[in-house]
N, C-alpha and C positions, 0 to 999 in steps of 0.2 A: 285037315283035309289043306288043301294049297290055296292061296289065293288068285283068286283070276285075273290075269292080264290085261287091263284096260287100255286101248287106246287114248291119247293124249294129246292134247295142243304142242304143236311143236315138232311133233313128229314126224316122221315119212307115214306115210298112208302106206300098211300093207296092203300090197296087189294081191290080186284074185282074178278069175274067172267063173262066173257062173252063167247058168241057163235063164234065158231071160224074155219075158213078152215087148211088143212095143217097136218105137219106130226104127227102121232100117238105117237111118247115118248112126245110130249109137249102137244098135243089137248087130250083130255080124256073126252070121252062120247060127242063129238062134242062142248067141252068146253075148255076154259084155266081158270086158276085159279092163278092169280100172287103168292098168297102165296106158292103154290106146288113148284116153281121157287126157292124157297130159296136154297141157297149154288149153285146157278149159277148165271153169269153177266148178267144184262136184258138190254136189249137196245128196247126202249118202245117209237115208233115215231107212233104221231098221224099226219094224213092227210086228207086233206079236202074230196078229190072224187078218185074213181076208175077211172081209164084210163083216167085222163085229163094228160096233158101234163108234169108240174109240177111235180105233184104224180107220175104220170109213171119215168120220170127221177130219182127222188127220191129210189123209189122201186129198180128200176134197177141199181144203186148203191150199194144200200145193196144187193141186188142177186151177182152183182159181187165181192162184197167184201165176201160174204157169206161164202167162203173156209176158208178165213183167221180167220172170224170170229167161225166157227165151230171149227178149231184148238184150240181156246183158250177158249172154251168152252161159248161162248157168245149166248145167244138167243135172237134173233131179233123177236117183235112182233110189227105187224103194225094193227093201229086201225083208224078207219073212221065210219062215219055213215051210211055206204051202207050196204045193205043185204049180206046174205054168199054167193046169187046165183050171185052176182055182183062182189063179192070177187073171187069167183071161177073163173069167165070167165076171170077177171083181173090176176088171179095167172097162170090161164092155156096159156093166150095167150102169158107174158114174161116170163115165166118159174120163177116163184117166189117160192123160194124151204123154205120161213119162214111162219108162219102163219099169217094170217090175221083175225081182231078179230071185230063182227059186233056190234056196241055201238050204235043201230037203234032208241033208246030211249033218246041217249046224256048222260045218266048219269054218264059214266067214264069221258067222256069228260069234263061235267061240273065238277066232284070231283075233276080232275087235272087241271081246270083252263083254258082247251083249246077251251072250247065252249066261242066264242066272236063274237063282232059286226064285220062283213067283210063288203068288198066294191068290187064292180066290175061294170065297166060302169056307175060310178056316180050311181048305186043301193046298199044301204046297207041291209044288212041280217044277220041272225045270221047262224052261221056254226062252224067247225072245223078248229082250226088256226093250221099251220106246225110247231110242235114242239115236242122234244123230250127228254128223262128222261133216264142217264145212273145209273142202280140201282146195286148196290154192292151184294155181298152173304149173307149181313145181312139185306138186304131188304132197305136199307139206299139208296137216291138219290144223288150218288155224283156229279153230273152234268145235268143242266137241259139247254136247251137251246132253247130260246123264240123267236128265227129268226134262220131261216133254210136257206142255199142255197142248195137245190134239189139236184141238180147233183153232189156236191162234199160232202155230210153231211156223207155218209158213210167213208169216207177218212178221217174226222175230227173227228169223233165217234172212229175210231180206233187210230190215232194220241191222244185221251184224255186217251183212255184206257191205253197204254204205259204210258204217261208222269204219269198217276196215280197211274201205277205199279197193275194196277187189274188183 
């Protein structure tokens, strides 16, 4: 079995376009294209499923930090394999102010190396792993988190942005 390629730090972030729900200044014609966000710092976070305990904790931590992120010109993008209807319900239920992208065919998750074998209750399955990529204004991945603590993650991202001087 071939090893999954993982996007790493100092690598150019692979470009993609995905259907999305969210603010019109980032979502154009119902889609987000990463390369259209050059000159912005992007927090690209992948998560397993809408409206599950860990994913809700992570999304709400980004929601609660959103004002600070926006002050710094940072764009937060959440990506999962859920569809737009699921994303809209999730965003409405928790007041999520940032775009959620629907990677229903998992192409982008595979491109970033976050589509992995997971295990729950002794059952193995393929799914989106909880990972985050901090992308600078030139489109370079400055930090990659391959293990994420859902409820503390937004603050960890903000601390890293501060430390990197972005």
